[in-house]
BAFI-3210 file (N, C-alpha, C; in Angstrom, 3 decimals, decimal comma, padded with zeros to 6 digits):
// residues 163
n [1|2|3|4|5|6|7|8|9|10|11|12|13|14|15|16|17|18|19|20|21|22|23|24|25|26|27|28|29|30|31|32|33|34|35|36|37|38|39|40|41|42|43|44|45|46|47|48|49|50|51|52|53|54|55|56|57|58|59|60|61|62|63|64|65|66|67|68|69|70|71|72|73|74|75|76|77|78|79|80|81|82|83|84|85|86|87|88|89|90|91|92|93|94|95|96|97|98|99|100|101|102|103|104|105|106|107|108|109|110|111|112|113|114|115|116|117|118|119|120|121|122|123|124|125|126|127|128|129|130|131|132|133|134|135|136|137|138|139|140|141|142|143|144|145|146|147|148|149|150|151|152|153|154|155|156|157|158|159|160|161|162|163]
n.u [000,001|-002,255|-001,417|-002,520|-005,272|-005,327|-004,362|-006,443|-008,652|-007,745|-007,524|-010,192|-011,321|-009,964|-011,011|-013,692|-013,315|-012,454|-014,837|-016,375|-014,851|-015,215|-017,810|-017,649|-016,403|-013,524|-010,144|-007,789|-005,579|-006,495|-007,626|-005,423|-004,350|-006,323|-007,156|-004,844|-004,665|-007,049|-006,537|-004,310|-005,408|-007,683|-006,444|-004,780|-006,720|-008,081|-005,963|-005,316|-007,695|-008,031|-005,575|-004,345|-006,057|-007,760|-010,822|-013,456|-013,972|-011,728|-009,679|-010,568|-010,369|-007,539|-006,730|-008,000|-006,665|-004,072|-004,679|-005,495|-003,089|-001,556|-003,052|-002,532|000,136|-000,106|-001,742|-000,049|001,771|000,063|-001,256|-003,894|-006,852|-006,778|-009,041|-010,115|-008,738|-008,847|-011,557|-013,109|-011,542|-011,984|-014,623|-015,227|-014,811|-016,999|-019,262|-021,284|-022,543|-023,207|-024,950|-026,986|-027,803|-028,745|-030,901|-032,470|-033,071|-034,648|-036,864|-037,838|-038,433|-040,543|-042,423|-042,974|-045,273|-045,173|-044,073|-041,832|-040,310|-039,772|-038,123|-035,921|-034,874|-034,067|-031,412|-029,800|-030,354|-029,446|-026,717|-025,641|-026,241|-024,805|-022,190|-021,994|-022,355|-020,191|-018,055|-018,366|-018,055|-015,399|-014,172|-014,669|-013,401|-010,844|-009,924|-010,102|-008,101|-005,482|-006,249|-006,788|-004,336|-002,722|-003,775|-003,067|-001,073|-002,573|-003,740|-001,455|-000,685|-002,668|-002,640|-000,181|001,864|005,006|005,896]
n.v [073,532|074,403|075,374|076,773|076,250|073,496|073,469|074,883|073,116|070,983|072,301|073,056|070,539|069,547|071,125|070,293|067,617|067,877|068,668|066,343|064,582|065,608|064,899|062,219|062,303|061,996|061,435|064,028|063,679|062,712|064,959|066,343|064,846|064,005|066,227|066,488|064,077|064,239|066,530|065,751|063,502|064,565|066,565|064,997|063,477|065,505|066,471|064,185|063,896|066,343|067,001|064,648|063,242|061,184|059,432|060,187|058,018|056,262|058,037|058,659|056,155|055,723|057,902|057,247|054,899|055,911|057,703|055,860|054,464|056,554|057,043|054,687|055,074|057,354|056,288|054,522|056,213|057,692|055,760|054,818|053,325|052,675|053,369|055,566|057,716|057,460|057,270|059,744|061,477|060,688|061,186|063,788|063,199|061,958|061,709|064,039|065,800|064,200|062,332|064,032|065,160|062,874|062,103|064,413|064,272|061,950|062,837|064,862|063,260|061,721|063,730|064,679|064,633|064,265|062,151|062,593|064,361|062,721|060,797|062,347|062,699|060,180|059,274|061,093|060,440|057,763|057,989|059,749|058,300|055,896|056,904|057,995|055,682|054,029|055,644|055,788|053,100|052,814|054,407|052,898|050,392|051,296|052,373|050,113|048,390|049,219|048,879|046,127|045,083|045,892|044,728|043,066|044,675|046,785|045,885|045,662|048,315|049,652|048,357|048,556|046,657|045,445|043,834]
n.w [068,047|070,519|073,463|075,605|075,429|075,937|078,569|079,754|079,460|081,047|083,525|084,204|084,326|086,520|088,564|088,498|089,196|091,828|093,015|092,601|094,100|096,636|097,238|097,895|100,342|100,941|102,198|103,156|101,616|099,194|098,096|097,296|095,225|093,366|091,632|090,085|088,683|087,217|085,701|084,093|082,756|081,349|079,834|078,244|076,852|075,426|073,854|072,328|070,899|069,465|068,328|067,766|066,211|067,018|067,816|070,219|071,940|071,830|072,562|075,130|076,335|076,318|077,886|080,279|080,986|081,437|083,544|085,451|085,982|087,023|089,296|090,677|091,399|093,076|095,036|096,252|097,600|099,270|100,689|100,347|098,887|095,359|093,932|095,245|094,278|091,486|090,474|091,080|089,577|086,981|086,433|085,291|082,612|081,571|078,922|078,773|076,943|074,739|075,863|076,738|074,263|072,987|074,648|074,400|071,679|071,729|073,193|071,497|069,316|070,342|070,801|068,291|065,631|062,983|060,445|058,850|060,371|062,551|061,383|060,971|063,517|064,409|063,396|064,816|067,483|067,635|066,872|068,854|071,190|070,845|070,743|073,343|074,935|074,104|074,868|077,661|078,237|077,431|079,360|081,700|081,126|080,582|083,050|084,562|083,722|084,835|087,514|087,758|086,972|089,032|091,282|093,536|094,584|095,433|097,804|099,410|099,486|100,965|103,376|104,417|104,451|103,465|100,705]
ca.u [-000,759|-002,654|-001,138|-003,448|-006,542|-005,119|-004,292|-007,789|-009,456|-007,257|-007,828|-011,608|-011,552|-009,441|-011,997|-014,847|-012,912|-012,474|-016,237|-016,781|-014,141|-015,804|-019,050|-017,302|-015,804|-012,262|-009,138|-007,154|-004,609|-007,191|-007,832|-004,180|-003,982|-007,416|-007,108|-003,693|-005,052|-008,069|-005,873|-003,511|-006,295|-008,477|-005,544|-004,376|-007,861|-008,290|-004,853|-005,467|-008,848|-007,930|-004,297|-003,936|-007,018|-008,500|-012,202|-013,607|-013,933|-010,345|-008,936|-010,997|-009,772|-006,115|-006,626|-008,412|-005,564|-003,024|-005,167|-005,470|-001,713|-001,157|-003,739|-001,796|001,304|-000,525|-002,281|001,101|002,322|-000,940|-001,756|-005,344|-007,204|-006,627|-010,339|-010,347|-008,124|-009,155|-012,941|-013,506|-010,775|-012,499|-016,011|-015,376|-014,700|-018,267|-019,696|-022,609|-023,139|-023,793|-026,101|-028,028|-028,312|-029,512|-032,184|-033,246|-033,589|-035,742|-038,035|-038,360|-039,003|-041,848|-043,347|-043,255|-046,380|-044,904|-043,144|-040,590|-039,550|-039,292|-036,997|-034,787|-034,318|-033,509|-029,944|-029,208|-030,493|-028,577|-025,319|-025,249|-026,323|-023,678|-020,980|-021,996|-022,149|-018,821|-017,140|-018,460|-017,435|-013,955|-013,767|-014,676|-012,365|-009,548|-009,496|-010,043|-006,829|-004,490|-006,744|-006,594|-002,908|-002,107|-004,751|-002,370|-000,369|-003,565|-003,864|-000,236|-000,652|-003,590|-002,412|001,130|002,860|005,988|006,223]
ca.v [073,059|075,508|074,933|077,422|075,525|072,217|073,783|075,271|071,894|070,276|073,074|072,940|069,145|069,410|071,737|069,388|066,419|068,231|068,601|064,939|063,961|066,095|064,159|060,946|062,574|061,267|062,044|065,223|063,247|062,596|066,297|066,790|064,057|063,866|067,216|066,233|062,976|064,759|067,461|064,994|062,673|065,369|067,220|063,980|063,152|066,635|066,498|063,063|064,124|067,510|067,076|063,304|062,709|060,029|059,715|060,415|056,770|055,781|059,015|058,490|054,909|055,933|058,818|056,521|053,993|056,736|058,179|054,723|054,205|057,654|056,799|053,619|055,699|058,204|055,426|053,956|057,212|058,150|054,580|054,717|052,526|053,318|053,879|056,871|058,725|057,299|057,483|061,159|062,139|060,313|061,621|064,876|062,693|061,371|062,518|064,591|066,405|063,158|061,783|065,053|065,250|061,660|062,197|065,490|063,722|061,028|063,631|065,489|062,181|061,366|064,854|064,934|063,870|064,094|061,052|063,139|064,901|061,595|060,205|063,251|062,560|058,843|059,203|061,873|059,650|056,584|058,418|060,273|057,236|054,981|057,611|058,082|054,346|053,585|056,453|055,349|051,775|053,043|054,885|051,776|049,417|051,959|052,469|048,762|047,748|049,397|048,339|044,679|044,794|046,206|044,294|042,646|045,839|047,617|045,408|046,017|049,765|050,117|047,672|048,946|045,586|045,569|042,541]
ca.w [069,191|071,381|074,825|076,535|075,370|076,629|079,998|080,184|079,599|082,220|084,731|084,554|084,725|087,881|089,465|088,557|089,937|093,251|093,438|092,674|095,220|097,889|097,476|098,519|101,640|101,084|103,061|102,596|100,602|097,907|097,548|096,668|094,056|092,393|090,544|089,206|087,791|086,299|084,788|083,121|081,945|080,418|078,889|077,270|075,988|074,523|072,899|071,398|070,028|068,592|067,628|067,389|065,261|067,530|068,202|071,650|072,704|071,928|073,360|076,516|076,813|076,592|079,023|081,485|081,342|082,038|084,841|086,366|086,411|087,908|090,569|091,366|092,015|094,197|096,095|096,959|098,513|100,240|101,424|100,210|097,703|094,054|093,505|095,875|093,424|090,062|090,062|090,983|088,526|085,665|086,236|084,305|081,242|081,125|077,775|079,057|075,749|073,898|076,590|076,679|072,886|072,717|075,356|073,783|070,430|072,058|073,585|070,277|068,520|070,920|070,677|066,888|065,049|061,560|060,197|058,293|061,500|063,355|060,664|061,137|064,867|064,646|063,288|065,898|068,711|067,563|066,851|070,165|072,198|070,645|071,165|074,807|075,505|073,842|075,669|079,059|078,271|077,361|080,690|082,638|080,781|080,698|084,452|085,125|083,360|085,907|088,778|087,751|086,887|090,333|092,283|094,757|095,123|096,108|099,183|100,139|099,670|101,996|104,650|104,902|104,464|102,379|100,094]
c.u [-001,035|-002,548|-002,119|-004,796|-006,444|-005,083|-005,657|-008,678|-009,041|-007,610|-009,284|-011,991|-011,067|-010,411|-013,213|-014,517|-012,863|-013,893|-016,728|-016,094|-014,763|-017,082|-018,765|-016,653|-014,493|-011,322|-008,570|-006,135|-005,259|-007,398|-006,562|-003,962|-005,065|-007,361|-005,940|-004,038|-006,067|-007,448|-005,134|-004,413|-007,078|-007,607|-005,076|-005,522|-008,101|-007,203|-004,981|-006,618|-008,581|-006,625|-003,791|-004,892|-007,790|-009,936|-012,308|-013,497|-012,502|-009,498|-009,295|-010,403|-008,309|-005,908|-007,010|-007,335|-004,446|-003,441|-005,162|-004,072|-001,175|-001,798|-003,059|-000,578|000,943|-001,066|-001,154|001,640|001,334|-001,486|-003,278|-005,651|-007,122|-007,925|-010,635|-009,810|-008,625|-010,577|-013,370|-012,771|-011,322|-013,917|-016,154|-015,269|-015,981|-018,854|-021,118|-023,302|-023,832|-025,008|-027,271|-028,633|-029,147|-030,885|-033,069|-033,844|-034,740|-037,016|-038,657|-039,004|-040,399|-042,870|-043,779|-044,389|-046,165|-043,820|-041,806|-039,705|-038,993|-038,090|-035,738|-034,102|-033,650|-031,987|-029,231|-029,239|-029,485|-027,103|-024,851|-025,268|-025,150|-022,371|-020,884|-021,713|-020,721|-017,809|-017,184|-017,871|-015,911|-013,416|-013,646|-013,571|-010,975|-009,048|-009,381|-008,711|-005,765|-004,947|-006,526|-005,114|-002,215|-003,002|-004,089|-001,635|-001,328|-003,748|-002,640|-000,176|-001,488|-003,340|-001,020|002,169|003,786|006,362|007,145]
c.v [074,250|075,072|075,528|076,706|074,179|072,434|074,167|074,045|071,115|070,979|072,911|071,505|068,912|070,001|070,828|068,138|066,689|068,182|067,175|064,224|064,374|065,347|062,854|061,079|061,807|061,970|063,296|064,866|063,149|063,961|066,861|066,116|063,970|064,940|067,007|065,142|063,464|065,688|066,701|064,177|063,468|066,098|066,231|063,656|064,259|066,679|065,382|063,283|065,230|067,593|065,708|062,636|061,488|060,417|059,753|059,131|056,265|056,735|058,898|057,226|055,110|056,864|058,126|055,539|054,782|057,232|057,059|054,417|055,322|057,470|055,691|054,203|056,559|057,372|054,809|054,951|057,624|057,020|054,544|053,880|053,350|053,998|055,267|057,989|058,661|057,717|058,951|061,899|061,838|060,813|062,823|064,419|062,031|062,272|063,057|065,180|065,358|062,513|062,755|065,136|064,035|061,713|063,291|065,026|062,758|061,780|064,287|064,453|061,835|062,479|065,098|064,034|063,610|063,035|061,545|063,685|063,779|060,923|061,059|063,034|061,210|058,757|059,968|061,090|058,509|056,977|058,895|059,190|056,266|055,636|057,675|056,725|053,846|054,360|056,050|053,949|051,909|053,559|053,725|050,776|050,032|052,053|051,088|048,078|047,975|048,822|046,835|044,302|044,988|045,772|043,897|043,812|046,757|047,185|045,798|047,511|050,201|049,474|047,922|047,841|045,746|044,187|042,736]
c.w [070,110|072,842|075,824|076,567|076,088|078,134|080,557|080,389|080,843|083,515|085,147|084,917|086,149|088,897|089,608|089,364|091,436|093,795|093,562|093,829|096,548|098,236|098,208|099,880|101,843|102,062|102,393|101,517|099,227|097,276|096,919|095,320|092,980|091,304|089,583|088,196|086,764|085,266|083,691|082,193|080,921|079,409|077,822|076,318|074,973|073,450|071,869|070,426|069,016|067,809|067,188|066,425|065,728|067,860|069,722|072,462|072,882|072,766|074,836|077,113|077,195|077,786|080,325|081,930|082,023|083,419|085,871|086,872|087,308|089,276|091,364|092,081|093,212|095,353|096,908|097,996|099,596|101,104|101,484|098,982|096,417|093,625|094,062|094,991|091,986|089,710|090,047|089,865|087,134|085,407|085,299|082,850|080,749|080,038|077,928|077,843|074,891|074,563|076,504|075,281|072,517|073,386|074,778|072,455|070,664|072,431|072,363|069,361|069,031|070,740|069,241|066,394|063,560|061,362|059,654|059,411|062,371|062,697|060,786|062,489|065,108|064,481|064,407|067,208|068,719|067,628|068,223|071,241|072,068|071,084|072,681|075,439|075,297|074,684|077,135|079,230|078,252|078,692|081,670|082,379|080,961|082,123|085,086|084,831|084,435|087,246|088,851|087,682|088,237|091,482|093,599|095,398|095,864|097,555|100,007|100,419|100,858|103,340|105,207|104,946|103,270|101,881|098,943]
res [x|x|x|x|x|x|x|x|x|x|x|x|x|x|x|x|x|x|x|x|x|x|x|x|x|x|x|x|x|x|x|x|x|x|x|x|x|x|x|x|x|x|x|x|x|x|x|x|x|x|x|x|x|x|x|x|x|x|x|x|x|x|x|x|x|x|x|x|x|x|x|x|x|x|x|x|x|x|x|x|x|x|x|x|x|x|x|x|x|x|x|x|x|x|x|x|x|x|x|x|x|x|x|x|x|x|x|x|x|x|x|x|x|x|x|x|x|x|x|x|x|x|x|x|x|x|x|x|x|x|x|x|x|x|x|x|x|x|x|x|x|x|x|x|x|x|x|x|x|x|x|x|x|x|x|x|x|x|x|x|x|x|x]
***
C-alpha cells in the first residue's frame, strides 16, 4: 500500500473542502473540522478503490457514510448542524472526470457527421454518465444515512439541550 499516495489524495481533498466551506461562509469551527472529514473520506474512498478492489460508486458510498458519522461527532462538539460539516467535505468526491468525459462525448457525438464515429461515442457517453450518476447518488444516500439516523440528535446539538 502506498501511504504517501493516500495521504496526498486526502490532503488535496482537504484543501478543496476548505474552499467549498468558505463559499458557504460558515463559522470558524467548520474550518477546523471540514478538512479533517474531507481528508478521511477521500483517503478511505481512494484506499477502497485502489487497494480494496471496489468500484467508485460503492467506495464513495462507504466513504460518504463514514464522513457523515464523523460530521455528527464534530457537530456535537461545535454545536452546529451536521450539514455544515458534511456537505463541503463531500464536494471534492463529486466525479468531475466522468461528468466532463460524458459531456465531451455528447459534444463530439453532435459534431460528428459520420455514423461510424457517432457509434464510437455512444458507449463512452453512456458509461461515463452512468458512473457519474451512480457516484453522485451514492454520495447523497451515503451522507443521508447518518443524517437521518441522528436526526433528533441534530436538534439537541444545535439547541444546546441535554436529553
